[in-house]
Structure formats: C-alpha cells, structure tokens
C-alpha positions, 0 to 999 in steps of 0.5 A: 431896823434894818441890819447890814451884813456886817452887823450880822457878822458882828452879832454872829462870832462868838466871844473873845479868848478872854472869856475862856480865862473868865470862865476858869478863873470863877471856877478857881473862886469857887474851889478856893472858897470851898476849901473853907468847908473841908474840901479838896481838889487833891491836885487835880487841874480845872479842865473842860469838859469838851475842848471847844467849850468854855464849858469848865469843871472841877471834883472835889471832895471832903475826907471829913465827911465823905462827901463829894462835889462837882463845880462847873460852868453852866449856862451861855458861857459854858455853851458859848452862846453868849452876847452881852460880855459884861453877863455872870458866870454861872457856877453849878456847885453840885452835891454828888454824894447826896442826892435825890431820886426818882423811881418807877412805881413800887421802886424804892431805895433798898433795891439799889442799895441807898440810906438816908443822909441827913444833908439837904439842899438848903443846909448845903446853900447854907454851908456855900453861902458861909465859906463865900463870905469868908472869902469874899465877905461882902460881896457875896449875896444871896439870892432865891435860886443862887449865891452871887458874887460880886465882882470888881477890878481883879475878878468876875460877877459869878453866879453859884447854884448850890444843888444836889444830884437829881438820879433818874432811874424810871428807865433802869430795870437791872437795878444798876446804881449808875445807871440814871438820867443825871440832873441837878435839884435845886431848892429855892429859898421860897421853896421850889424846887426845880430838876434841869439838865444843865450838862446834857444841854452843853453836849447837845449844844456842841453836837448840834454846832458842829453837824451844822458847820458853826452856823447854829451858835452863830444864828443863836447868838443872832437871836439874842441879840435881837431880842436884847436889841427888841427890849430897848426899843420895847417890844413887849413880846421880848420880855417873854421869852429868855435867852435859854428859851431862844436857843432851845428855840432854834435847837428843835430845827432841823438841821438842813435850816442852818447849813442852806446858806453862808451869807448870814442874812440868808442864813437867818432869814431861812431860820425865821421862815422856817420858825415862823411856818412852823409855829404848829410844831411848838407843843412839841418843841424840847429845851436844849437838854431834849428832856424837858419841854419847852412849853408847859403851857398855850400861854408859853406857846402863844409867847414864842408866838408872839415874839416870832412874829413880831421879830420876822417884822423887825428884822430887815435888811441893810442891803 
C-alpha cells in the first residue's frame, strides 16, 4: 500500500492536548471511587511523573488499615504512543504497603524485617471492584486481569489494574529494604501471575525519545498505525505481534537509526531497513522496560520476523 509523506506525518503526530485531560480525569475517577475504601489523597494533587508525558500519578493512604496505594496511568497513553483516540486509559492501582518479594537463594523476610500480611492481590481486586461499582454501578465490568469502567458522554473508558508492588532484591547485598527493583505483581482471575515494569517503560521511552529528537515515538506511532491497517487488510502476521511489542521492538534499535533523516518516509525506511537486516538480534532484545526479554520462545521470534517481512513489502511510498 502506498503512503504519502503527509499520511506519514499524520500517523506520526501525537494525540491532541485533550488526551492529556482525559488521562488526568481517569485517575480522578479511580481516586474518587477508592475513597469508599477509606483511602484519602491527603489534599495532594494529581501530577505527572514527567512533564512531557501523560503519565499522571497519585498516592493515597488509608489510616484505618495502614495501607498505601499508588495510582498511575500506564500503557500507550502514558507513553504518548497511542494512535487510536478511542482506546481505554490504563490505570495501575498498586498496593504499596503489601508487596511480593524476590530474593537471592538463602535470603528471607526476616533479614529485612518484613512480616506476613493478610492482604492478597485477589482480595484487593475484590475490594477495588466493590468500590468502583459503588461509584459507577453497572458500568463496571470485571475482567481476567483488570476491572473496566465503561465510558459515557461524561467520562472515558478506563481499565483499572489492581496489583501489588513487586520488589526484586536479588542485587541487594546490604539488606537495605529500599534497595529493590520495583515492578507490579498482577494475578489474573484464572490464576496466572505476571510481573511487569510500566514505570521503567515510561522512563526509558521518554529518555530514548529525547535522545532521538522525538523520532523514536514518531516511528512507533507510524508502525502501530500500519499494523492496524494491515489487520484491516487481513495480514495474518499483524495479529501475532502487539502494539506494546512493536514499541519495544523499536526501543532496541540504535538511536542513530532514528536521527539519520528528518523526512518521515526516509526515517521510517531506515527503521525498516535496520529491522530486516538485523532479525538475528531479536533473541537479545528487551521489552521497552529494559528488563524482560521481548521474545520468550522461537515462535515469538518467528512472529516478529514474519511481521517485519510483511511490513517491509506492504509499506510503499507515494512519490
């Protein structure tokens, strides 16, 4: 399919400033609901993690149960790589006062002075669901990994993800409770457990975008948009990779790949040339958080290779 320079500019453009308020409003919705669980924002304002992102966050506390939660926008809105304005805003609802830990062999809780808690991810999710239903009624739908708040003419769709803080102490040799790699621990209703690192993703994406004069996220938006078009055109390979995966794929490319050209068709062409010529590197690539591997199996590697090849021939320039 042929794409003009004007089309690529349109694909590459960030969402409008109204999306900024959408993210802030989504945090506010969840904040208001959690007040039904006894959480209080103590007068703190909803603020961005970084001024050049939509990654709003807020901490709340419950004095009666000595609990602390942190709310923050994650996903494509937080990273400003969203290409579909109707997409849900993803909100992490992180229980910070109770956490899951990972230690080196022969290390345990007592070394850090930690004690067991009666809180669990599932009971916390149950509580959040009740609070959201009290606030939004039948517009709340429990899903396997999240709780969805369906939007209406007054509010946006939001996917809340109740989870716990995950603390990785495997590189701590001083028994310092504050010296951990922080992630979020999610337990789905079907029993699957997942550790993700959305805060590192936000930080790493922002830094790479600054180093590449904003061309990293521009190219991410283009490749995401082309994937959606390929899905409409029934390319099977486009269903085997995710938007998050493509954002991570491009995060692994050298910065100079993005800064060689300012004309979008040449810049994206440079990205595609690099991807096609370096598929042997896929096994070494990380997610955009810089921690987890992008591919966990040879099948996943093959999925990316097929998509890269299909996109290489799908993308043509309308001169």
